[in-house]
Backbone bond lengths (Angstrom), bond angles and torsions (degrees), N, CA, C in turn:
res aa  C-N    CA-C-N  psi(-1)  N-CA   C-N-CA  omega(-1)  CA-C   N-CA-C  phi
1 M - - - 1.455 - - 1.552 107.98 -
2 A 1.333 116.37 119.74 1.467 121.71 -179.19 1.525 109.22 -79.20
3 V 1.340 114.01 136.74 1.459 120.60 179.04 1.504 107.86 -121.57
4 D 1.334 117.46 126.94 1.432 123.35 -179.72 1.524 110.21 -69.83
5 T 1.358 116.11 143.69 1.439 120.44 179.55 1.524 111.87 -57.60
6 R 1.320 115.71 -38.15 1.482 119.97 178.60 1.509 111.30 -62.28
7 D 1.338 117.59 -36.65 1.446 121.68 178.32 1.539 111.21 -65.39
8 V 1.351 115.28 -36.52 1.461 119.55 177.84 1.542 109.28 -64.63
9 L 1.311 117.63 -45.46 1.456 121.01 178.66 1.533 111.24 -60.96
10 V 1.345 115.79 -41.39 1.441 119.76 178.47 1.526 109.55 -64.35
11 G 1.318 117.70 -40.19 1.463 121.42 178.21 1.501 111.97 -61.75
12 I 1.315 117.38 -38.99 1.473 121.99 177.41 1.532 111.28 -62.11
13 V 1.342 114.08 -48.06 1.467 119.38 179.90 1.539 110.65 -62.50
14 I 1.294 116.73 -44.33 1.471 121.48 179.42 1.509 110.15 -62.37
15 G 1.325 118.28 -41.73 1.463 122.51 -178.90 1.528 111.94 -64.89
16 I 1.337 116.40 -41.28 1.466 120.40 178.84 1.524 109.04 -66.10
17 G 1.358 116.83 -44.25 1.460 119.22 -179.49 1.507 112.51 -63.07
18 A 1.340 116.75 -43.68 1.466 120.74 -177.97 1.520 110.61 -66.09
19 T 1.318 117.79 -40.47 1.471 120.34 178.84 1.509 111.47 -67.35
20 L 1.331 118.16 -38.44 1.437 121.28 178.30 1.530 111.68 -61.46
21 V 1.335 116.52 -45.85 1.470 120.55 178.33 1.542 110.80 -64.86
22 M 1.330 116.81 -38.02 1.453 119.13 176.29 1.525 111.52 -60.63
23 D 1.319 117.11 -37.60 1.469 121.44 176.68 1.521 111.59 -65.42
24 L 1.356 115.66 -40.44 1.449 119.59 176.83 1.522 110.95 -64.77
25 W 1.310 117.53 -36.98 1.454 121.20 177.49 1.539 110.08 -64.93
26 N 1.306 117.63 -43.29 1.455 121.33 176.77 1.528 111.82 -62.21
27 L 1.328 116.10 -39.01 1.455 121.49 177.77 1.528 110.47 -63.99
28 F 1.323 115.82 -40.28 1.473 121.21 177.27 1.518 110.79 -62.09
29 L 1.331 117.43 -43.80 1.457 121.88 179.84 1.539 109.92 -64.16
30 K 1.298 114.77 -38.20 1.485 119.14 -178.24 1.531 110.40 -70.04
31 R 1.319 117.69 -47.38 1.471 121.21 -177.64 1.526 112.64 -70.73
32 T 1.343 116.84 -35.39 1.447 120.75 -172.45 1.540 112.17 -91.03
33 F 1.303 116.81 -44.68 1.457 121.05 -173.56 1.526 114.13 -115.19
34 K 1.343 117.13 3.75 1.461 123.67 179.73 1.532 111.54 58.38
35 I 1.351 116.50 33.31 1.441 121.89 177.25 1.530 110.08 -94.12
36 Q 1.288 115.94 114.39 1.460 119.86 -174.53 1.533 110.52 -78.17
37 S 1.351 114.72 147.67 1.430 121.11 175.34 1.548 108.76 -107.85
38 L 1.322 116.55 177.15 1.451 120.43 177.82 1.526 108.82 -64.36
39 N 1.317 114.91 131.06 1.459 120.98 174.14 1.527 106.65 -77.00
40 Y 1.337 117.69 115.03 1.441 119.19 -175.84 1.533 113.71 -72.49
41 C 1.333 116.12 -11.55 1.455 118.41 168.95 1.525 109.75 -65.06
42 L 1.332 116.74 -34.82 1.471 119.51 178.13 1.530 110.63 -71.12
43 L 1.337 116.61 -33.22 1.440 119.46 173.49 1.539 110.47 -61.22
44 G 1.320 114.33 -44.07 1.461 120.13 176.71 1.517 112.55 -63.25
45 R 1.335 115.88 -38.71 1.469 119.57 178.15 1.523 111.37 -63.01
46 W 1.339 114.31 -40.69 1.505 118.89 176.84 1.521 111.37 -60.15
47 L 1.321 114.94 -45.47 1.458 119.32 179.90 1.532 112.27 -66.22
48 C 1.325 116.83 -39.19 1.449 121.27 -178.93 1.525 112.81 -69.24
49 H 1.334 118.55 -20.20 1.436 121.13 176.65 1.532 112.23 -83.85
50 M 1.324 117.26 -13.16 1.462 120.38 -176.52 1.524 113.46 -63.53
51 P 1.355 119.33 -42.02 1.492 117.38 -179.52 1.526 114.29 -57.80
52 S 1.324 117.46 -23.35 1.462 120.14 178.19 1.533 111.58 -89.40
53 G 1.334 115.78 3.60 1.485 119.49 175.31 1.515 114.47 92.49
54 T 1.329 119.24 7.26 1.450 122.15 179.94 1.535 108.96 -101.12
55 F 1.348 114.93 113.28 1.431 119.74 -178.21 1.532 113.01 -112.25
56 R 1.323 116.09 -22.97 1.464 120.83 -177.97 1.527 109.59 -122.45
57 H 1.337 116.04 138.85 1.460 121.90 -175.70 1.514 108.73 -128.77
58 A 1.310 115.12 144.35 1.476 120.39 173.21 1.503 109.45 -68.43
59 S 1.316 115.92 -35.52 1.475 122.67 174.70 1.531 107.49 -157.23
60 I 1.307 115.73 114.21 1.462 119.21 -177.16 1.536 110.62 -66.55
61 G 1.346 117.40 -25.06 1.459 120.32 175.74 1.490 114.49 -65.93
62 A 1.336 114.46 -28.25 1.471 119.54 -178.99 1.507 111.55 -90.44
63 A 1.309 119.67 -7.62 1.452 123.76 -179.71 1.541 109.25 -71.53
64 G 1.307 115.17 154.72 1.468 119.24 -179.83 1.504 113.58 -62.17
65 Q 1.319 116.68 138.51 1.442 119.98 177.57 1.543 110.84 -67.63
66 K 1.333 114.97 153.93 1.453 122.63 -178.83 1.518 109.50 -126.61
67 P 1.353 116.11 146.82 1.481 117.86 176.55 1.528 110.86 -61.10
68 F 1.316 115.43 141.32 1.470 122.77 175.62 1.524 113.47 61.48
69 E 1.334 118.33 21.83 1.454 119.83 -176.79 1.519 111.02 -62.71
70 C 1.318 117.18 -37.35 1.485 119.89 -179.29 1.575 111.33 -65.03
71 T 1.332 114.13 -44.83 1.452 118.31 176.68 1.507 112.46 -60.73
72 V 1.322 115.83 -45.58 1.478 120.28 177.74 1.515 110.38 -61.82
73 G 1.319 118.06 -40.57 1.456 120.96 -177.78 1.502 112.46 -64.75
74 W 1.350 118.02 -44.15 1.423 120.45 -178.79 1.542 111.58 -70.42
75 I 1.301 116.92 -37.57 1.462 118.39 174.75 1.529 111.60 -62.49
76 A 1.336 115.58 -41.96 1.444 120.01 179.41 1.510 110.35 -65.71
77 H 1.308 119.08 -39.50 1.448 124.15 179.53 1.540 110.65 -57.84
78 Y 1.304 116.66 -49.76 1.469 119.47 179.91 1.517 111.76 -72.56
79 S 1.312 118.13 -33.13 1.440 121.26 175.13 1.531 111.48 -61.31
80 I 1.315 115.25 -42.14 1.470 118.40 179.07 1.550 109.82 -65.46
81 G 1.325 117.63 -40.96 1.469 120.98 177.39 1.512 112.70 -60.05
82 V 1.339 115.93 -43.36 1.450 120.77 178.78 1.520 110.71 -67.51
83 T 1.329 116.55 -41.27 1.468 120.06 178.78 1.511 111.91 -60.99
84 L 1.339 117.09 -44.30 1.448 121.35 178.29 1.530 110.77 -61.03
85 A 1.327 116.19 -41.54 1.476 120.17 178.51 1.508 111.05 -64.30
86 L 1.322 118.53 -40.75 1.447 122.55 178.73 1.514 111.62 -65.16
87 V 1.320 116.46 -39.88 1.477 120.09 176.79 1.523 109.82 -61.55
88 F 1.337 117.07 -41.67 1.457 120.71 177.58 1.513 111.46 -61.84
89 V 1.343 116.21 -45.19 1.462 120.67 -179.87 1.539 110.43 -59.76
90 V 1.332 116.32 -42.30 1.457 120.89 178.91 1.562 109.86 -63.05
91 L 1.300 116.56 -39.17 1.489 120.88 -176.61 1.522 110.58 -69.23
92 V 1.341 117.58 -40.25 1.463 119.42 -173.01 1.501 112.92 -96.80
93 S 1.349 117.63 -12.63 1.467 122.58 -178.90 1.516 112.69 64.45
94 S 1.321 115.56 -166.01 1.488 119.92 -173.83 1.521 111.37 -75.61
95 E 1.326 119.29 -16.05 1.456 120.69 -177.43 1.519 112.31 -60.69
96 W 1.360 115.56 -43.09 1.461 117.58 -179.98 1.519 110.92 -70.06
97 L 1.312 117.74 -35.94 1.455 121.05 178.78 1.517 111.67 -62.78
98 A 1.322 115.54 -33.18 1.496 120.30 178.40 1.508 110.79 -75.49
99 R 1.344 117.45 -33.54 1.453 120.73 -178.72 1.524 108.22 -138.51
100 P 1.324 119.94 78.59 1.453 122.18 -177.74 1.529 111.41 -61.63
101 T 1.335 117.79 135.41 1.455 124.99 174.72 1.513 108.73 -127.58
102 L 1.330 115.60 154.35 1.446 120.58 -171.02 1.545 114.02 -77.88
103 L 1.326 117.50 -43.04 1.463 120.25 -170.36 1.534 112.43 -58.81
104 P 1.318 122.66 -44.72 1.476 119.98 -178.37 1.526 111.69 -62.25
105 V 1.346 119.11 -40.64 1.472 119.09 -177.30 1.514 111.34 -75.79
106 L 1.341 116.64 -33.25 1.473 119.28 177.07 1.520 110.92 -65.26
107 S 1.318 115.97 -41.65 1.472 120.05 176.42 1.529 110.31 -65.14
108 Y 1.329 115.75 -42.31 1.470 119.32 179.40 1.503 111.94 -64.27
109 G 1.363 116.29 -43.06 1.468 120.65 177.83 1.504 112.71 -57.96
110 L 1.309 115.07 -45.25 1.484 119.00 177.34 1.520 110.77 -63.91
111 G 1.336 116.41 -37.00 1.464 119.62 -178.56 1.510 112.59 -67.03
112 T 1.344 116.82 -28.12 1.469 118.68 -177.99 1.526 112.74 -70.60
113 V 1.327 117.20 -10.58 1.468 120.40 177.92 1.510 110.90 -66.32
114 V 1.317 116.78 -15.17 1.505 121.39 178.57 1.539 108.51 -59.54
115 F 1.320 117.77 -38.50 1.469 120.88 -176.92 1.521 113.26 -61.76
116 P 1.372 118.16 -53.18 1.463 116.23 177.55 1.523 113.52 -68.74
117 F 1.321 118.50 -36.63 1.455 121.75 -178.54 1.536 112.72 -61.21
118 F 1.319 115.81 -47.46 1.470 119.74 -168.68 1.543 114.24 -111.70
119 V 1.323 116.75 -4.97 1.449 118.63 178.13 1.533 111.63 -121.29
120 L 1.319 115.14 -64.83 1.449 119.07 -171.76 1.530 113.01 -67.88
121 Q 1.317 118.03 -49.48 1.454 119.93 -176.48 1.512 113.45 -61.79
122 P 1.346 118.45 -45.44 1.476 117.36 176.14 1.497 114.22 -60.01
123 L 1.348 117.62 -37.14 1.456 121.32 -179.25 1.519 111.56 -71.75
124 L 1.328 117.26 -25.20 1.480 120.25 179.07 1.510 111.86 -86.21
125 G 1.369 115.96 -7.61 1.455 117.84 179.28 1.504 112.43 97.96
126 L 1.323 119.32 9.76 1.456 122.54 -177.25 1.533 111.84 -93.40
127 G 1.337 116.15 -5.53 1.443 120.95 179.92 1.545 110.76 83.62
128 V 1.326 115.05 169.56 1.479 120.92 178.25 1.532 109.05 -67.52
129 A 1.335 115.72 125.37 1.482 121.11 179.25 1.518 111.16 54.97
130 S 1.327 117.43 42.87 1.472 123.79 175.21 1.520 112.29 60.48
131 S 1.329 117.73 32.83 1.459 121.67 -177.05 1.508 112.15 -66.08
132 R 1.346 117.45 -21.90 1.455 121.11 -179.51 1.505 112.81 -105.28
133 A 1.329 116.17 9.43 1.442 119.66 178.33 1.538 111.38 -72.59
134 H 1.316 116.64 164.83 1.480 120.43 -179.63 1.518 110.37 -60.97
135 N 1.327 116.51 -40.29 1.478 122.06 178.65 1.542 107.40 -133.27
136 P 1.333 116.56 85.48 1.484 120.29 -174.25 1.523 113.33 -55.70
137 T 1.333 117.98 -42.39 1.477 120.85 -177.15 1.536 110.74 -63.71
138 Q 1.334 115.63 -45.35 1.470 118.73 178.65 1.525 110.52 -63.55
139 A 1.320 117.24 -42.41 1.473 120.23 179.44 1.499 112.86 -61.92
140 R 1.353 117.43 -39.97 1.459 120.71 178.64 1.493 111.75 -66.96
141 L 1.361 116.08 -45.04 1.453 119.76 179.72 1.530 111.39 -62.65
142 K 1.323 115.21 -39.65 1.458 118.95 177.97 1.523 112.36 -63.48
143 S 1.347 117.34 -40.83 1.444 120.79 177.81 1.523 110.44 -62.40
144 L 1.305 116.30 -44.02 1.486 119.90 179.61 1.513 111.47 -63.48
145 M 1.326 117.66 -42.92 1.475 120.71 178.62 1.521 110.80 -65.30
146 T 1.336 116.14 -43.10 1.469 120.35 -178.17 1.495 111.13 -62.21
147 H 1.324 117.05 -43.55 1.482 119.10 -179.49 1.511 112.18 -75.26
148 S 1.336 117.02 -23.58 1.472 119.60 170.75 1.537 109.80 -67.02
149 V 1.309 115.56 -43.30 1.470 120.72 177.61 1.506 109.54 -60.92
150 F 1.332 118.03 -40.93 1.454 122.22 176.93 1.540 110.66 -58.02
151 G 1.325 115.81 -45.24 1.479 119.80 179.33 1.524 111.39 -63.95
152 V 1.335 117.16 -45.48 1.438 120.17 -179.94 1.540 111.15 -62.41
153 E 1.306 115.78 -38.99 1.460 119.03 -179.80 1.545 111.99 -72.72
154 L 1.308 117.73 -25.75 1.455 119.01 170.64 1.521 109.70 -61.03
155 Y 1.335 114.07 -41.07 1.488 118.76 178.70 1.520 110.97 -66.47
156 V 1.333 117.09 -46.49 1.478 120.23 -178.53 1.543 109.62 -64.77
157 S 1.301 118.57 -40.65 1.439 121.86 177.80 1.531 110.55 -65.32
158 G 1.327 116.29 -39.27 1.463 119.75 176.51 1.505 112.08 -61.35
159 L 1.341 118.45 -41.47 1.446 122.85 176.18 1.538 110.17 -62.71
160 A 1.343 115.80 -43.11 1.448 119.92 -176.81 1.522 111.80 -65.17
161 V 1.328 116.69 -41.80 1.438 121.42 177.52 1.518 111.04 -65.55
162 R 1.317 116.33 -42.70 1.455 119.76 177.60 1.530 111.38 -60.36
163 Y 1.313 115.00 -41.16 1.471 119.97 178.21 1.501 111.05 -62.98
164 M 1.345 116.33 -43.97 1.474 120.88 -178.60 1.527 111.30 -65.35
165 V 1.360 115.34 -39.23 1.454 119.08 178.78 1.524 110.35 -66.59
166 R 1.309 114.63 -38.72 1.481 118.66 -176.39 1.494 112.29 -72.50
167 W 1.378 117.82 -39.82 1.447 121.02 -172.75 1.519 111.29 -112.77
168 G 1.318 118.85 11.98 1.456 120.61 -175.64 1.524 113.95 -60.71
169 G 1.338 116.21 -23.30 1.438 118.92 -177.61 1.515 114.77 -88.14
170 R 1.333 117.93 -5.52 1.441 120.06 -176.33 1.493 111.92 -90.25
171 P 1.368 118.20 149.01 1.434 125.65 -3.50 1.528 111.23 -99.12
172 G 1.302 118.08 139.16 1.445 122.44 171.21 1.521 117.21 78.23
173 A 1.328 117.37 0.16 1.477 118.77 -177.18 1.504 111.66 -79.14
174 V 1.342 116.80 -28.87 1.446 120.48 -179.41 1.519 107.83 -131.92
175 D 1.322 116.05 159.48 1.453 118.28 -179.66 1.558 110.07 -84.76
176 G 1.344 114.75 173.32 1.447 119.06 -177.67 1.495 114.18 -61.57
177 L 1.324 116.46 -33.12 1.472 120.67 -179.34 1.528 109.36 -63.46
178 T 1.334 115.97 -45.93 1.463 119.13 179.68 1.509 112.18 -62.43
179 Q 1.346 118.10 -38.08 1.433 121.09 177.93 1.536 110.37 -66.81
180 R 1.334 118.34 -39.82 1.452 120.41 177.07 1.519 110.34 -64.27
181 C 1.352 116.03 -36.73 1.449 120.59 178.31 1.538 111.11 -63.50
182 R 1.356 115.78 -45.03 1.462 120.04 177.87 1.519 111.00 -62.05
183 Y 1.350 114.84 -39.42 1.470 119.41 -179.10 1.517 109.82 -63.94
184 S 1.338 118.08 -41.00 1.449 121.98 179.96 1.504 111.98 -64.27
185 E 1.349 116.00 -37.37 1.464 119.91 178.68 1.526 112.45 -67.78
186 I 1.361 114.52 -43.95 1.447 119.85 -177.84 1.504 111.68 -66.06
187 H 1.362 116.56 -42.41 1.447 121.34 -173.35 1.542 112.94 -97.34
188 S 1.316 116.31 5.47 1.464 121.23 176.70 1.541 112.61 52.48
189 T 1.342 113.99 46.06 1.468 117.02 177.80 1.515 110.37 -78.17
190 E 1.305 115.02 170.91 1.479 119.49 -176.89 1.521 111.30 -72.92
191 D 1.346 115.99 -21.38 1.477 117.78 -178.89 1.482 111.07 -79.32
192 S 1.323 117.46 118.23 1.459 121.54 177.46 1.504 109.04 -83.79
193 C 1.344 115.55 165.68 1.484 119.92 178.57 1.532 109.35 -64.03
194 D 1.316 117.63 -37.71 1.474 119.71 -178.90 1.518 110.58 -65.13
195 S 1.335 118.08 -41.23 1.455 120.38 -179.27 1.537 109.74 -69.02
196 L 1.347 117.09 -37.58 1.430 119.14 178.52 1.510 110.65 -64.43
197 R 1.338 116.63 -44.05 1.461 119.58 178.54 1.510 112.45 -64.10
198 G 1.352 114.24 -37.30 1.480 118.19 177.15 1.490 113.32 -62.27
199 S 1.368 114.80 -43.50 1.447 118.80 178.89 1.518 111.86 -65.94
200 G 1.338 114.63 -35.52 1.454 120.53 178.98 1.487 112.18 -65.02
201 S 1.352 117.01 -43.20 1.458 120.70 -177.67 1.517 110.97 -71.91
202 S 1.363 116.90 -33.32 1.463 119.35 -177.86 1.509 111.47 -72.24
203 S 1.343 117.03 -27.97 1.443 120.09 -178.73 1.500 112.10 -83.00
204 S 1.349 117.60 -13.20 1.468 120.59 -177.49 1.510 111.91 -83.11
């Protein structure tokens, strides 16, 4: 499946935006309800232990600290968000980017909870689906809500990027022909840019 370079760039922007809003959501939960989120320094610690061959921990909090673990953790966190967004873009192709809809991204966002439930949390010592957490039910519900927020924000970011692409030339930066050309690309109309330019030149 061929993926346009522009779609990749859009996927990166959407991924960063969705991850940022997810972090704001987690901050809201922490400040308002005292619900703690994953400390991304611990994610970095887990990654920094990998070169020595340690992938699974009884408790990542008890593992030895590593230099720059917080920096590594935050970079990894946003890299994962961008990667998930790019995977979604590849799955839905340019059609969704042209006309973003909520249901596909909401379903995808909920589906991404499989990674922390069955991969990350067990390796960090939290058990499958936070079974060893202090409050497993709360931890599971929080993960589901957080990844739902991620999915919704993919949708919102997709709308925002579509809007910027559509109206990025206004006001006065591009002529009407260029705007019609962009509109035809976004909405997949039968009029191609070449035909629009041809009609424009013939009428002049």
